[in-house]
C-alpha positions as CSV (number, residue, x, y, z in Angstrom):
1,M,-35.9,12.6,-52.3
2,M,-36.1,12.3,-48.9
3,A,-37.4,14.8,-46.5
4,A,-35.0,16.6,-44.7
5,V,-34.6,15.5,-41.0
6,R,-36.1,18.1,-38.7
7,Q,-34.1,19.3,-35.2
8,V,-34.7,17.3,-32.1
9,A,-35.1,19.9,-29.1
10,L,-35.7,18.3,-25.6
11,V,-37.0,20.9,-23.3
12,T,-37.2,19.9,-18.9
13,G,-40.1,21.7,-17.4
14,A,-42.4,22.1,-20.2
15,S,-46.0,21.7,-18.5
16,S,-46.1,25.2,-17.8
17,G,-44.7,28.8,-17.7
18,I,-41.3,29.6,-19.5
19,G,-40.7,26.1,-20.7
20,K,-44.7,25.5,-22.2
21,E,-44.1,28.6,-24.2
22,T,-40.7,27.5,-25.3
23,A,-41.9,24.0,-26.3
24,F,-44.6,25.9,-28.8
25,A,-42.1,28.5,-29.5
26,L,-39.7,25.8,-30.8
27,L,-42.2,23.6,-32.4
28,E,-43.8,26.7,-34.9
29,A,-40.1,27.2,-35.7
30,G,-39.7,23.6,-37.2
31,Y,-38.3,21.4,-34.5
32,E,-39.4,18.3,-33.5
33,V,-40.2,19.1,-29.9
34,V,-40.1,16.7,-26.8
35,G,-41.2,18.0,-23.6
36,T,-40.4,16.6,-19.7
37,S,-42.9,16.9,-16.4
38,R,-42.3,14.9,-13.6
39,D,-45.5,13.3,-14.1
40,V,-47.1,13.8,-17.9
41,S,-50.5,12.2,-16.6
42,K,-51.2,15.7,-14.8
43,V,-50.4,17.4,-17.7
44,G,-53.0,18.5,-20.7
45,S,-52.3,18.2,-24.1
46,L,-49.7,20.2,-25.8
47,G,-50.5,20.1,-29.4
48,G,-47.9,18.6,-31.3
49,V,-45.4,18.5,-28.5
50,R,-44.7,15.1,-27.2
51,L,-44.6,14.5,-23.7
52,I,-42.4,12.8,-21.9
53,D,-41.6,11.3,-17.9
54,L,-38.7,12.6,-16.2
55,D,-37.2,14.2,-13.1
56,V,-34.0,15.4,-13.3
57,V,-32.9,14.6,-9.6
58,D,-32.7,11.0,-10.7
59,E,-30.1,9.6,-12.6
60,R,-31.9,6.6,-14.3
61,S,-35.2,8.7,-15.2
62,V,-32.7,11.2,-17.2
63,A,-30.8,8.0,-18.5
64,A,-34.2,6.7,-19.7
65,A,-35.5,9.5,-21.5
66,V,-32.8,10.9,-23.3
67,G,-32.5,7.2,-24.5
68,G,-35.6,6.9,-25.3
69,V,-35.3,10.1,-27.8
70,I,-32.2,9.3,-29.0
71,D,-34.4,5.8,-30.0
72,R,-37.2,7.4,-31.4
73,F,-35.7,10.2,-33.6
74,G,-31.5,8.8,-33.5
75,R,-30.3,12.5,-32.6
76,I,-30.8,15.5,-30.0
77,D,-29.8,19.0,-31.4
78,L,-31.1,21.2,-28.7
79,L,-31.5,20.9,-24.9
80,V,-33.0,23.1,-22.7
81,N,-32.5,23.1,-19.4
82,N,-35.6,24.7,-18.1
83,A,-36.8,22.7,-15.1
84,G,-36.5,24.3,-11.8
85,I,-37.6,25.7,-8.4
86,G,-37.3,28.8,-6.5
87,S,-36.4,29.5,-2.4
88,L,-37.1,32.0,-0.3
89,G,-36.0,32.9,3.3
90,A,-33.2,34.4,4.9
91,A,-29.3,32.6,4.3
92,E,-29.0,31.9,8.0
93,E,-32.7,30.2,8.1
94,T,-32.3,27.9,5.2
95,S,-30.8,24.5,6.4
96,V,-28.2,22.7,4.0
97,E,-31.0,20.1,3.4
98,E,-33.2,22.5,1.9
99,A,-30.3,24.1,0.3
100,R,-29.6,20.4,-1.4
101,T,-33.2,19.9,-2.9
102,V,-32.9,23.5,-4.4
103,F,-29.3,22.7,-6.0
104,A,-30.4,19.2,-6.6
105,T,-32.5,20.0,-9.6
106,N,-31.4,23.6,-10.2
107,V,-27.7,22.6,-10.2
108,F,-27.4,19.0,-10.7
109,G,-30.5,18.1,-12.4
110,V,-28.9,20.7,-15.6
111,M,-25.2,18.5,-14.9
112,R,-27.4,15.4,-15.2
113,M,-29.3,16.4,-19.0
114,V,-26.2,17.6,-19.8
115,R,-23.9,14.6,-19.1
116,A,-26.9,12.7,-20.7
117,V,-27.4,14.2,-24.5
118,L,-23.5,15.4,-24.9
119,P,-22.2,12.2,-25.9
120,H,-24.9,12.3,-28.9
121,M,-24.0,15.9,-29.8
122,R,-20.7,15.3,-29.6
123,A,-21.0,12.5,-32.2
124,Q,-23.2,14.4,-34.4
125,R,-21.0,17.1,-34.2
126,S,-23.3,19.7,-33.8
127,G,-25.4,20.8,-30.9
128,R,-27.0,23.4,-28.6
129,I,-27.7,23.9,-25.0
130,V,-29.5,26.2,-23.5
131,N,-29.3,26.8,-20.2
132,V,-32.2,29.2,-18.6
133,S,-30.4,30.7,-15.8
134,S,-31.8,34.6,-13.9
135,V,-31.2,37.9,-13.6
136,V,-30.5,36.5,-10.1
137,G,-27.8,35.0,-11.4
138,F,-25.8,37.8,-11.7
139,L,-27.6,39.8,-8.8
140,P,-27.2,39.5,-5.2
141,T,-30.8,38.8,-4.1
142,P,-31.8,39.6,-0.1
143,Y,-34.3,36.5,0.5
144,M,-33.3,34.2,-1.9
145,A,-29.8,33.5,-1.2
146,V,-29.9,29.6,-1.7
147,Y,-31.8,30.2,-5.1
148,S,-28.9,33.1,-6.8
149,A,-26.1,30.8,-5.4
150,S,-28.3,27.9,-7.6
151,K,-28.0,30.7,-10.5
152,H,-24.7,31.5,-10.3
153,A,-23.9,28.3,-10.0
154,I,-25.3,28.0,-13.7
155,E,-23.8,31.1,-15.0
156,G,-20.6,29.7,-14.3
157,Y,-20.9,26.2,-15.0
158,S,-22.4,27.3,-18.6
159,Q,-19.8,29.6,-19.5
160,S,-16.9,26.8,-18.3
161,L,-18.5,24.2,-20.6
162,D,-18.9,26.5,-23.7
163,H,-15.4,26.8,-23.9
164,E,-15.1,22.7,-23.5
165,V,-17.6,21.7,-26.2
166,R,-17.2,24.6,-28.8
167,E,-14.5,22.1,-30.8
168,F,-17.0,19.6,-31.5
169,G,-19.8,21.7,-32.8
170,V,-21.5,22.1,-29.8
171,R,-22.5,25.6,-27.7
172,S,-23.6,26.0,-24.2
173,V,-25.5,29.7,-23.6
174,L,-27.9,31.1,-21.1
175,V,-31.0,33.0,-21.2
176,E,-31.3,35.5,-18.2
177,P,-35.3,36.3,-17.6
178,A,-36.5,38.5,-14.3
179,Y,-39.3,38.3,-12.9
180,T,-41.9,36.4,-15.2
181,S,-45.5,35.8,-14.9
182,T,-45.5,32.2,-14.3
183,G,-46.4,30.1,-11.4
184,F,-43.3,30.9,-9.4
185,E,-44.6,30.7,-6.0
186,A,-46.3,27.9,-6.4
187,N,-42.8,26.1,-6.4
188,T,-40.6,27.5,-4.2
189,T,-39.5,26.2,-0.8
190,M,-39.6,28.3,2.4
191,P,-37.8,27.7,5.5
192,E,-38.9,24.8,8.2
193,E,-37.7,27.0,11.1
194,P,-38.0,30.7,10.0
195,L,-36.1,32.5,12.6
196,S,-38.5,35.4,14.1
197,A,-35.4,37.9,13.6
198,Y,-36.0,37.8,9.7
199,D,-40.1,38.1,9.8
200,V,-40.4,41.5,8.8
201,R,-38.2,41.5,5.9
202,R,-38.8,38.4,5.0
203,R,-42.9,38.6,4.9
204,D,-41.8,42.5,3.1
205,F,-39.7,40.4,0.5
206,G,-42.6,37.8,-0.6
207,R,-45.0,40.5,-1.0
208,L,-42.5,42.1,-3.3
209,L,-41.8,38.8,-5.2
210,A,-45.7,38.2,-5.4
211,A,-46.2,41.8,-7.2
212,A,-43.1,41.4,-9.3
213,V,-44.5,37.6,-10.3
214,R,-47.7,39.1,-11.1
215,D,-46.9,41.6,-12.9
216,G,-43.6,40.1,-14.8
217,D,-42.5,39.5,-18.7
218,D,-45.4,37.1,-20.6
219,P,-43.1,33.6,-20.3
220,A,-43.8,33.7,-24.6
221,D,-41.6,36.7,-24.6
222,V,-39.0,35.0,-22.4
223,A,-39.8,32.2,-25.1
224,K,-38.9,34.3,-28.0
225,V,-35.3,35.0,-26.6
226,I,-34.7,31.0,-26.3
227,L,-35.3,30.7,-29.6
228,A,-32.8,32.8,-30.5
229,A,-30.2,31.5,-28.3
230,A,-30.8,28.2,-29.8
231,T,-31.1,29.6,-33.3
232,D,-28.6,32.2,-33.7
233,A,-25.7,31.0,-35.9
234,R,-23.2,32.6,-33.7
235,P,-24.4,32.8,-30.3
236,K,-24.0,35.4,-27.8
237,L,-22.0,33.5,-24.0
238,R,-25.6,35.2,-22.3
239,Y,-29.0,36.7,-23.0
240,T,-30.9,38.8,-20.9
241,A,-34.8,38.0,-21.6
242,G,-37.1,41.2,-21.2
243,P,-36.6,45.1,-20.2
244,L,-36.2,44.5,-16.8
245,A,-33.6,41.9,-17.4
246,G,-32.0,43.8,-19.6
247,R,-31.4,47.3,-17.3
248,A,-30.3,44.8,-14.7
249,G,-27.4,43.5,-16.7
250,L,-26.9,47.2,-17.5
251,L,-26.6,48.1,-13.9
252,R,-24.5,45.4,-13.0
253,R,-22.0,46.2,-15.9
254,L,-21.7,49.8,-15.5
255,A,-22.4,51.0,-11.8
256,P,-19.7,51.4,-9.8
257,D,-19.7,48.7,-6.5
258,R,-21.6,51.5,-4.4
259,I,-24.1,52.8,-6.2
260,F,-24.8,49.2,-7.1
261,D,-25.1,48.0,-3.9
262,Q,-27.3,51.5,-2.8
263,Q,-29.9,50.2,-6.1
264,I,-30.2,46.7,-4.6
265,R,-31.4,47.9,-0.9
266,K,-33.3,50.3,-2.5
267,L,-35.2,47.5,-4.9
268,N,-36.0,45.2,-2.1
269,K,-37.0,48.1,0.6
270,L,-34.4,47.6,2.8
271,P,-32.8,50.0,5.4
272,A,-29.8,52.6,3.9
């Protein structure tokens, strides 16, 4: 008898943090896992995870990586769009060019990956796309307006995509972590021309963010939620990851706008 074909998962941004733990979780669940990084020569071995170079902002890099996976395995069953960068700064002091850099990875990078894998998923009449969003995809976040906007964009894109591809046996779902103990700060852009009017609040928020990331959820716990989103027979449109994300989602759904607004200012230590 022929051996069963292992499902193939492609995970972007798999060199560290949530992506790395997701790759391990999928490997343990029985997937053939291909992880990506912009430069795999700088990444150590990830056990049974195959690592390939991929830069989601480069159309040719995306096409070559996805084509290479198809050539090797003949299929892609799961795409986890995890690669992303952060942005910290007031909206006024963040230039459009700086915003483009964030959107190039967080939004257009996701779109490139989706467009590259969908022809194969449609042809095999099955597939799952998991887009790693954030609680800031449904919450306003002062001093992270551009990053929040990029995640809001992914929320709308992913849900619209899901309605388009269901008839082909493909689903698109969201995973929304809160603060996670990763190297997020090291991969976060700052305004090139900061405005003094925002110095105090920006610095205060930066300290809040650093503490929240330091004390945040374990990336392995987020990976478990991504695995559930990837394997649930009847997937939900969105999965919050971790207790803080769950409470944030509940607050957004149930709190009146005025109370919700007050809580956002209180949580971010802004004047009433």
